Wavefront OBJ file of the C-alpha trace (Angstrom):
o trace
v 130.434 51.045 66.987
v 129.800 47.690 65.698
v 126.972 48.959 63.655
v 129.096 51.783 61.990
v 130.571 49.145 59.282
v 127.232 47.342 58.667
v 125.221 51.402 58.361
v 128.270 51.577 55.554
v 127.757 48.941 53.599
v 123.852 49.585 53.927
v 124.248 52.905 52.481
v 126.467 52.083 49.607
v 124.399 49.489 48.204
v 121.267 51.552 48.689
v 123.170 54.524 46.815
v 124.474 52.144 44.518
v 121.133 50.769 43.932
v 119.306 53.941 44.149
v 121.940 55.752 41.255
v 120.866 59.186 43.733
v 117.033 58.020 43.086
v 117.158 59.745 39.632
v 114.586 58.633 37.341
v 115.254 56.377 34.299
v 113.831 59.215 32.451
v 116.783 61.281 33.438
v 119.156 59.132 32.037
v 120.514 58.367 28.501
v 120.454 54.818 27.169
v 123.749 53.304 26.770
v 123.774 51.772 23.481
v 121.524 52.804 19.812
v 119.171 49.720 20.159
v 118.465 50.432 23.664
v 117.646 54.347 22.397
v 115.946 53.145 19.440
v 113.430 50.878 21.534
v 113.106 53.837 24.491
v 111.923 56.535 21.101
v 109.702 53.922 19.723
v 108.102 53.135 23.164
v 106.551 56.705 22.799
v 105.042 55.804 19.610
v 101.866 54.969 18.791
v 101.347 51.245 16.988
v 100.186 53.604 13.882
v 103.107 55.827 13.505
v 103.659 55.847 9.735
v 107.033 55.878 9.094
v 110.649 57.041 11.430
v 114.534 57.440 10.112
v 116.580 57.012 13.053
v 120.050 58.185 13.956
v 120.432 55.539 16.831
v 124.031 56.470 16.428
v 124.925 60.351 16.029
v 128.489 59.610 16.060
v 128.397 56.294 13.493
v 126.242 58.198 11.141
v 128.148 61.374 11.257
v 131.219 59.284 10.595
v 129.674 57.098 7.699
v 128.211 59.987 6.032
v 131.497 61.896 6.207
v 133.752 59.371 4.531
v 131.213 58.942 1.982
v 131.820 62.214 1.437
v 135.828 61.936 1.567
v 135.790 58.666 -0.528
v 133.651 60.169 -3.375
v 134.123 62.890 -6.087
v 130.698 63.643 -6.236
v 129.263 65.041 -2.903
v 125.652 66.091 -3.817
v 123.769 63.366 -2.344
v 125.336 63.946 1.100
v 125.532 67.509 0.832
v 121.638 67.301 -0.173
v 121.057 65.728 2.482
v 123.051 67.761 5.276
v 121.551 70.993 3.626
v 118.007 69.598 3.776
v 118.390 68.247 7.599
v 119.977 71.700 8.554
v 117.400 73.861 6.843
v 114.453 71.943 8.852
v 116.453 71.618 11.975
v 119.088 73.925 12.058
v 121.571 71.477 12.680
v 124.809 70.485 10.661
v 124.270 66.419 10.438
v 128.097 66.076 9.768
v 129.305 68.369 12.299
v 129.809 67.313 16.144
v 130.146 70.813 17.715
v 126.785 71.339 15.641
v 125.024 69.129 17.655
v 126.301 70.145 20.812
v 125.050 74.007 20.234
v 121.840 72.920 19.486
v 121.785 71.323 23.057
v 121.820 67.494 21.338
v 123.892 64.862 23.476
v 125.957 64.750 20.037
v 126.728 61.373 20.460
v 122.533 60.185 21.395
v 120.336 59.235 19.137
v 117.619 61.167 16.424
v 114.430 60.181 15.497
v 112.599 62.099 12.571
v 108.871 60.324 11.978
v 105.979 60.237 10.516
v 102.064 60.793 12.269
v 98.716 61.664 11.057
v 100.234 64.744 8.590
v 102.801 66.149 11.330
v 106.774 65.441 11.424
v 107.826 64.255 14.772
v 111.321 65.384 15.734
v 112.910 63.260 19.173
v 115.978 63.485 20.849
v 118.258 63.359 23.776
v 118.630 66.604 25.278
v 121.622 67.883 27.271
v 120.775 71.709 27.422
v 117.274 72.508 27.007
v 117.653 76.041 26.880
v 120.418 75.758 23.782
v 117.572 73.505 22.462
v 114.457 75.562 22.096
v 116.589 78.580 21.311
v 117.701 77.309 17.976
v 114.532 74.967 17.660
v 112.420 78.424 17.622
v 114.938 80.554 15.592
v 114.317 77.933 12.986
v 110.491 77.707 13.223
v 109.955 81.425 13.333
v 112.391 81.724 9.963
v 111.020 79.056 8.587
v 107.406 79.717 9.239
v 107.132 83.140 9.412
v 105.385 82.854 12.770
v 106.007 86.143 14.963
v 103.753 84.803 18.153
v 105.664 84.078 21.452
v 106.251 80.550 22.624
v 103.709 79.577 25.762
v 103.196 76.933 28.058
v 100.566 74.695 28.303
v 98.906 71.835 29.920
v 96.785 69.421 27.718
v 95.725 66.213 29.418
v 97.853 66.722 32.197
v 101.464 66.864 30.207
v 102.428 69.996 30.301
v 104.509 71.373 26.993
v 105.249 74.880 25.608
v 103.769 75.664 22.089
v 104.395 78.285 19.285
v 101.826 79.625 16.903
v 98.059 79.842 17.672
v 98.244 78.852 14.096
v 96.917 75.168 13.571
v 98.982 74.292 10.530
v 102.043 76.192 11.648
v 101.921 75.311 15.019
v 104.845 73.514 17.259
v 104.565 72.192 20.048
v 107.498 70.247 22.964
v 107.973 68.408 25.802
v 109.946 66.594 27.338
v 110.187 62.920 28.962
v 113.573 62.837 30.904
v 115.869 64.059 28.243
v 114.088 62.824 25.768
v 112.698 65.789 23.466
v 109.398 65.195 21.922
v 108.800 67.734 19.248
v 105.378 67.958 16.929
v 106.595 69.854 13.854
v 103.954 71.757 11.820
v 101.715 69.933 9.292
v 102.754 68.480 6.168
v 99.291 70.007 4.560
v 96.625 72.011 5.050
v 94.442 69.255 4.971
v 95.874 67.490 7.545
v 96.489 70.349 9.981
v 92.646 70.415 9.906
v 91.733 66.738 10.361
v 94.010 65.088 12.254
v 94.157 67.673 14.762
v 96.689 70.400 16.217
v 100.679 69.987 17.190
v 99.566 70.106 21.041
v 96.884 67.782 20.921
v 98.734 65.348 18.793
v 101.870 65.569 21.332
v 99.575 65.177 24.150
v 98.379 61.775 22.654
v 102.193 60.514 22.420
v 102.796 61.475 25.670
v 100.149 59.673 26.772
v 101.295 55.979 24.696
v 101.584 53.377 27.363
v 105.020 51.186 26.189
v 103.075 47.884 26.346
v 100.820 49.249 23.489
v 103.471 51.206 21.721
v 105.015 50.531 17.897
v 108.169 49.174 20.028
v 106.499 46.054 21.267
v 104.705 45.296 17.532
v 105.851 42.411 15.214
v 106.531 44.990 12.564
v 108.807 47.439 14.622
v 110.734 44.008 16.149
v 111.493 42.979 12.737
v 113.025 46.066 11.516
v 114.962 46.602 14.846
v 116.203 43.294 15.003
v 118.241 43.693 11.016
v 118.999 47.245 11.714
v 119.027 48.453 15.203
v 122.009 46.851 16.185
v 124.384 47.368 12.843
v 123.824 50.606 10.831
v 124.027 53.964 12.658
v 121.504 55.042 10.387
v 118.394 53.585 9.255
v 114.903 53.731 8.518
v 111.453 52.317 9.405
v 108.096 52.048 7.316
v 104.849 50.668 8.598
v 103.770 49.614 5.264
v 99.640 48.752 6.413
v 99.713 52.027 8.012
v 101.293 53.738 4.906
v 98.891 52.228 2.552
v 96.269 53.772 3.884
v 97.770 57.490 3.994
v 95.050 59.662 2.491
v 97.767 61.513 0.543
v 99.145 58.076 -0.985
v 95.658 56.538 -1.989
v 95.003 60.283 -3.616
v 98.678 60.237 -5.399
v 97.831 56.477 -6.483
v 94.382 56.960 -7.995
v 95.514 57.924 -11.199
v 98.072 55.182 -11.744
v 96.568 51.641 -11.723
v 100.009 49.872 -11.147
v 100.919 52.033 -8.233
v 97.456 51.410 -6.853
v 98.016 47.357 -7.324
v 101.486 47.892 -5.760
v 100.136 49.648 -2.629
v 97.028 47.289 -2.504
v 99.790 44.299 -2.006
v 101.980 45.885 -0.078
v 99.301 46.260 2.744
v 98.170 42.435 1.973
v 101.877 41.244 2.373
v 104.500 43.192 4.190
v 104.953 43.506 8.330
v 107.506 46.737 7.823
v 110.031 47.578 5.179
v 113.498 49.562 6.398
v 116.668 50.182 5.031
v 120.143 50.941 6.555
v 123.389 52.720 5.634
v 126.645 51.866 7.251
v 130.486 52.856 6.206
v 134.246 52.009 6.684
v 136.765 53.553 5.069
v 136.982 50.196 2.540
v 133.264 50.274 1.751
v 129.786 51.680 2.002
v 127.104 49.690 2.574
v 123.450 50.061 2.045
v 121.139 47.360 3.166
v 117.230 46.918 2.520
v 114.752 44.993 4.104
v 111.108 43.283 4.012
v 109.211 41.690 6.882
v 106.633 39.633 4.487
v 103.707 37.396 5.434
v 105.135 34.056 7.133
v 102.797 32.463 4.537
v 104.317 34.890 1.452
v 108.032 34.438 3.372
v 107.742 30.887 3.298
v 106.736 30.260 -0.071
v 109.164 32.726 -1.715
v 112.306 31.594 0.195
v 111.146 27.999 -1.440
v 111.582 29.863 -4.650
v 114.585 31.651 -3.844
v 116.911 29.008 -5.478
v 117.001 28.258 -9.565
v 115.584 24.130 -9.807
v 118.285 23.765 -12.230
v 121.922 24.280 -12.305
v 123.776 26.645 -15.159
v 127.609 27.079 -15.540
v 128.446 30.810 -15.771
v 131.888 30.991 -14.832
v 132.331 30.895 -18.902
v 130.565 33.993 -18.990
v 131.785 36.049 -15.711
v 135.442 36.992 -16.763
v 137.384 39.865 -15.800
v 136.459 41.531 -18.801
v 133.106 42.338 -17.452
v 132.037 45.735 -16.774
v 128.722 45.297 -15.591
v 126.563 42.170 -14.949
v 123.589 40.778 -13.541
v 122.748 37.501 -12.127
v 119.292 35.695 -11.139
v 119.260 32.320 -9.619
v 115.131 31.241 -8.972
v 113.006 28.763 -9.053
v 111.141 30.273 -12.138
v 107.709 28.335 -11.727
v 107.321 28.776 -7.813
v 107.662 32.366 -7.944
v 105.224 32.944 -10.841
v 103.245 30.826 -8.555
v 103.660 32.589 -5.730
v 103.487 35.967 -7.120
v 99.754 35.298 -8.757
v 98.823 33.587 -5.288
v 99.651 37.115 -3.862
v 97.795 39.375 -6.094
v 94.239 40.554 -5.698
v 92.268 38.529 -8.264
v 91.073 41.541 -10.786
v 94.855 42.503 -11.250
v 95.972 38.886 -11.484
v 93.543 38.550 -14.786
v 94.546 41.612 -16.331
v 98.048 40.708 -15.855
v 97.473 37.120 -17.653
v 94.830 38.686 -20.248
v 98.117 41.475 -21.192
v 100.478 38.676 -21.388
v 98.124 36.737 -24.040
v 97.661 39.828 -26.101
v 101.190 40.353 -26.280
v 102.208 36.801 -27.318
v 99.153 36.538 -30.434
v 102.155 38.898 -32.221
v 104.588 36.380 -32.021
v 102.829 32.906 -32.083
v 103.379 32.086 -28.384
v 101.498 31.655 -25.634
v 104.043 33.735 -23.203
v 102.790 31.659 -19.847
v 103.036 28.260 -21.331
v 105.372 28.429 -23.571
v 108.190 30.642 -22.100
v 107.355 31.825 -18.364
v 106.637 28.279 -17.054
v 109.127 26.327 -19.084
v 112.021 28.720 -17.256
v 114.315 27.643 -14.759
v 114.923 31.126 -13.825
v 118.435 31.091 -14.355
v 118.959 34.694 -15.781
v 122.479 36.472 -16.843
v 123.071 39.734 -18.623
v 126.907 40.430 -19.295
v 128.057 43.615 -20.350
v 131.921 43.770 -21.201
v 132.690 47.439 -22.372
v 132.137 49.707 -25.676
v 134.418 49.194 -28.500
v 135.546 52.961 -30.610
v 136.477 53.976 -33.515
v 138.387 56.193 -33.946
v 138.802 58.472 -30.724
v 135.967 61.127 -30.312
v 134.514 59.290 -33.835
v 133.282 56.734 -31.210
v 131.471 58.954 -29.027
v 128.412 59.187 -31.434
v 125.994 57.445 -29.882
v 124.776 55.412 -32.291
v 128.162 53.944 -32.753
v 128.634 53.309 -29.584
v 125.341 51.233 -28.742
v 126.559 49.284 -31.719
v 129.875 48.516 -30.723
v 128.370 47.465 -27.137
v 129.604 44.616 -26.132
v 126.463 43.060 -24.387
v 124.993 39.508 -23.754
v 121.851 37.744 -22.447
v 121.662 34.204 -21.779
v 118.445 32.727 -20.350
v 118.045 28.970 -19.567
v 115.257 27.007 -20.595
v 113.945 24.142 -18.734
v 114.983 21.404 -21.834
v 116.143 21.656 -25.216
v 112.835 20.572 -26.319
v 111.339 23.892 -24.562
v 114.026 25.788 -26.435
v 113.403 24.422 -29.551
v 109.487 24.444 -29.519
v 109.606 28.339 -28.677
v 111.869 29.055 -31.556
v 110.317 27.244 -34.146
v 107.378 29.039 -32.962
v 108.461 32.321 -33.259
v 109.836 31.575 -36.664
v 106.524 32.082 -38.196
v 105.793 35.460 -38.073
v 109.238 35.986 -38.222
v 109.683 33.993 -41.543
v 110.008 36.944 -43.721
v 112.386 38.910 -41.108
v 114.737 36.189 -40.026
v 116.580 32.992 -40.880
v 117.419 30.295 -38.177
v 121.053 28.895 -39.586
v 123.786 26.931 -37.976
v 126.214 29.018 -36.463
v 129.951 29.303 -38.511
v 133.540 29.360 -37.454
v 136.020 29.494 -40.158
v 133.602 28.753 -42.484
v 132.519 25.391 -40.926
v 129.241 24.948 -39.233
v 129.313 24.495 -35.525
v 127.223 21.523 -34.124
v 124.953 22.092 -31.631
v 124.708 25.850 -32.188
v 122.527 28.158 -34.019
v 121.677 31.628 -34.795
v 118.329 33.460 -35.269
v 119.522 36.380 -37.414
v 117.416 39.279 -38.433
v 117.194 40.497 -42.209
v 117.509 43.851 -41.039
v 120.614 45.788 -39.780
v 118.311 47.885 -37.400
v 118.249 45.020 -34.854
v 121.232 45.035 -32.540
v 121.957 41.659 -31.768
v 121.110 37.831 -32.932
v 119.648 34.960 -31.086
v 122.446 32.142 -30.604
v 120.731 29.090 -29.594
v 122.632 26.087 -27.494
v 121.021 22.970 -25.731
v 118.767 24.982 -23.158
v 120.437 28.605 -23.788
v 119.200 31.102 -25.412
v 121.899 33.697 -25.925
v 121.258 36.931 -26.801
v 124.374 38.930 -28.636
v 124.736 42.330 -29.409
v 126.970 42.900 -33.383
v 129.940 43.288 -31.589
v 130.458 39.782 -31.134
v 131.505 37.686 -33.677
v 129.965 34.161 -33.800
v 133.251 32.194 -32.668
v 133.291 34.896 -29.619
v 130.029 33.727 -28.379
v 130.516 30.421 -29.242
v 134.001 30.352 -26.843
v 131.934 32.426 -23.748
v 129.190 29.892 -24.151
v 131.402 26.907 -23.895
v 133.533 28.445 -21.344
v 136.759 28.033 -24.039
v 137.425 32.146 -23.616
v 141.157 32.933 -23.467
v 140.327 35.811 -20.548
v 140.599 35.468 -16.491
v 137.674 34.354 -14.733
v 136.300 36.660 -11.590
v 135.798 33.335 -10.045
v 139.611 33.000 -9.651
v 139.898 36.400 -9.038
v 142.625 37.457 -6.384
v 141.241 40.920 -6.216
v 137.937 41.457 -7.014
v 136.368 39.728 -3.904
v 133.144 41.126 -5.025
v 133.619 39.308 -8.365
v 134.305 35.989 -6.975
v 130.591 35.761 -5.877
v 129.345 37.210 -9.013
v 131.644 34.605 -11.151
v 131.259 32.064 -8.958
v 129.179 28.518 -10.007
v 126.851 29.370 -7.507
v 123.155 30.485 -7.351
v 123.614 34.797 -7.247
v 121.037 37.301 -7.352
v 121.877 40.658 -8.161
v 124.411 43.210 -10.297
v 127.495 43.509 -10.380
v 130.115 46.650 -11.089
v 133.780 46.271 -12.133
v 135.278 50.149 -11.296
v 138.647 49.357 -12.971
v 137.460 47.413 -16.072
v 135.014 50.861 -16.556
v 138.061 52.824 -16.434
v 139.941 50.604 -18.643
v 137.532 50.805 -21.489
v 135.238 53.857 -20.960
v 138.139 55.877 -20.863
v 137.476 59.675 -21.014
v 133.588 58.739 -21.248
v 133.704 59.307 -17.759
v 135.471 62.840 -17.802
v 132.659 63.848 -19.851
v 129.851 62.837 -17.240
v 130.387 64.092 -13.643
v 128.404 61.917 -11.880
v 130.384 59.111 -13.751
v 133.230 60.329 -12.385
v 132.568 58.572 -9.028
v 133.998 55.156 -10.789
v 137.109 56.528 -10.080
v 137.111 56.203 -6.716
v 135.295 52.472 -6.927
v 137.003 49.323 -7.627
v 134.010 47.508 -7.819
v 130.445 47.367 -6.324
v 127.890 44.513 -6.135
v 124.354 44.285 -5.001
v 122.321 41.584 -4.382
v 118.528 40.371 -2.728
v 116.952 37.336 -1.911
v 114.660 36.053 0.800
v 116.161 35.081 3.971
v 114.357 33.785 7.623
v 113.685 37.263 8.341
v 112.513 38.245 4.767
v 113.464 39.897 1.615
v 116.351 41.419 1.514
v 118.859 43.674 -0.191
v 122.428 44.512 0.088
v 124.353 47.377 -1.947
v 127.855 47.207 -1.174
v 130.284 49.959 -2.945
v 134.199 48.759 -2.298
v 136.100 51.729 -1.778
v 139.659 49.820 -1.288
v 141.272 50.530 -4.979
v 144.481 48.378 -6.057
v 146.973 49.879 -7.806
v 145.821 48.947 -11.319
v 142.717 51.665 -9.740
v 144.185 54.293 -12.106
v 142.012 56.937 -13.447
v 139.845 57.582 -16.406
v 142.161 57.808 -19.759
v 141.728 60.942 -22.057
v 139.360 59.857 -25.022
v 141.497 60.322 -27.832
v 142.990 56.776 -25.948
v 140.294 54.575 -25.945
v 140.449 51.287 -28.114
v 139.742 50.052 -31.075
v 137.273 47.216 -31.827
v 137.921 43.705 -31.908
v 135.319 41.253 -32.124
v 137.343 38.339 -31.345
v 137.568 39.898 -27.732
v 136.116 41.556 -25.152
v 134.841 44.856 -26.985
v 136.986 47.896 -25.795
v 139.875 45.253 -24.975
v 143.148 46.011 -26.305
l 1 2 3 4 5 6 7 8 9 10 11 12 13 14 15 16 17 18 19 20 21 22 23 24 25 26 27 28 29 30 31 32 33 34 35 36 37 38 39 40 41 42 43 44 45 46 47 48 49 50 51 52 53 54 55 56 57 58 59 60 61 62 63 64 65 66 67 68 69 70 71 72 73 74 75 76 77 78 79 80 81 82 83 84 85 86 87 88 89 90 91 92 93 94 95 96 97 98 99 100 101 102 103 104 105 106 107 108 109 110 111 112 113 114 115 116 117 118 119 120 121 122 123 124 125 126 127 128 129 130 131 132 133 134 135 136 137 138 139 140 141 142 143 144 145 146 147 148 149 150 151 152 153 154 155 156 157 158 159 160 161 162 163 164 165 166 167 168 169 170 171 172 173 174 175 176 177 178 179 180 181 182 183 184 185 186 187 188 189 190 191 192 193 194 195 196 197 198 199 200 201 202 203 204 205 206 207 208 209 210 211 212 213 214 215 216 217 218 219 220 221 222 223 224 225 226 227 228 229 230 231 232 233 234 235 236 237 238 239 240 241 242 243 244 245 246 247 248 249 250 251 252 253 254 255 256 257 258 259 260 261 262 263 264 265 266 267 268 269 270 271 272 273 274 275 276 277 278 279 280 281 282 283 284 285 286 287 288 289 290 291 292 293 294 295 296 297 298 299 300 301 302 303 304 305 306 307 308 309 310 311 312 313 314 315 316 317 318 319 320 321 322 323 324 325 326 327 328 329 330 331 332 333 334 335 336 337 338 339 340 341 342 343 344 345 346 347 348 349 350 351 352 353 354 355 356 357 358 359 360 361 362 363 364 365 366 367 368 369 370 371 372 373 374 375 376 377 378 379 380 381 382 383 384 385 386 387 388 389 390 391 392 393 394 395 396 397 398 399 400 401 402 403 404 405 406 407 408 409 410 411 412 413 414 415 416 417 418 419 420 421 422 423 424 425 426 427 428 429 430 431 432 433 434 435 436 437 438 439 440 441 442 443 444 445 446 447 448 449 450 451 452 453 454 455 456 457 458 459 460 461 462 463 464 465 466 467 468 469 470 471 472 473 474 475 476 477 478 479 480 481 482 483 484 485 486 487 488 489 490 491 492 493 494 495 496 497 498 499 500 501 502 503 504 505 506 507 508 509 510 511 512 513 514 515 516 517 518 519 520 521 522 523 524 525 526 527 528 529 530 531 532 533 534 535 536 537 538 539 540 541 542 543 544 545 546 547 548 549 550 551 552 553 554 555 556 557 558 559 560 561 562 563 564 565 566 567 568 569 570 571 572 573 574 575 576 577 578 579 580 581 582 583 584
């Protein structure tokens, strides 16, 4: 009897360690990261691309949030309908996953490999899963055959259809269902093998030799798997060798050059989506070759400073700012190009500059700091519906483009050279306010009214301003003397604060409140534009960090009390060139 406690303890330890002696494959990994890694461990290293719903629950919530928040649900509905038409499951409905036999809060992967679409997921009810799968396949591809059991390469699988092009095959590794769908092309079906042969190949992949162990997948996984319920991975070097991709690029030299560059310089590419009740975020990433990443990161910050705060007021409707070390970026870009592409580009630049008496590379590109800003303040309408005339709208659009060069001397050199061929078409004079010339400001003005703006020259800046602005207005913006609230001081536009700060920023900014107040009923005329009624602000940032290139698009859905719906077009404001176009 003294041994009984010891035997009970041993039994308890044995049961807990063995967990019923079930194989690891019979369990569904607990976290999205683990499930994504497990699926990638069944894929070969030369898999072309994969979309992961790593967290099905999170994916449903994100997509439904986007759908419920935005008035135009075209994108989400289109994705849901396409997914349902292909796989027989409504991705937005948890019960639809359950009815398909799939663990509703697990993961799904839709991938591409050897002209085949792959569908991998975790299954709780195999009978229900196979019923939905076969019914959908038979209806979609007009398959009359019955499902057969086959053993290929020592792997037991089920196969539907004897036609190599239409064949579907699936097997299970524990609760993971691996499905190979019909070929995307007849040529691919003939050259790349039947679905059953490809499935046997996938089932034979060793974990240590799988996609999960590659540098490309690890880079994608680190950036997206833990933080984005829905994400996509592309294997650039493999995708660039796809015969269909190469064939499509044969007649497009730019596409061909882009594919060649991607194959040489990119390790991985990815996208990720996440959402909350306050914002929707779409992230992108590029894994760069180490030497290119290092050079790009060094060029990711402009070598000179410029004060944007005077331009970035709360009346900015749409803005673009770029702050990169342009000479370094230009050098890096050329070094990463194939020689023939680089020579062709430089030749085209030479030819383009001949007409305006400029060596574009030497006089402009190499002398830019990399600080560029575009500011669209709005549209100043004339009289209600009369302002709908496209030509009138363009002429009343308040747009300024600001470019900084390395020195005042560089600006004067470029302007002097350009004025030689333009002497008959344009004049260069001092800027005038209240009939008095303004020191340090010049205006290059075209004699024809067909040109929509004027060039203002001030020290190391060249400013292209539309005719909607008086000369006084442009100078006030340029000297940071404008009587308008600055975005950097805003208490309601957090994305705007970053855009309007006196710090480097690369990307776009949209002020939804300003769009509604200025564009008014124009939003009501174009259904896609009505999405602005649900957006307070949005920003798109891009750059380079330690993990490679990145892009972040954020839409802020948390509106302030001022975020009223768009007004009637008859209430559109009149133009006033002493203010930002469209302000009352």
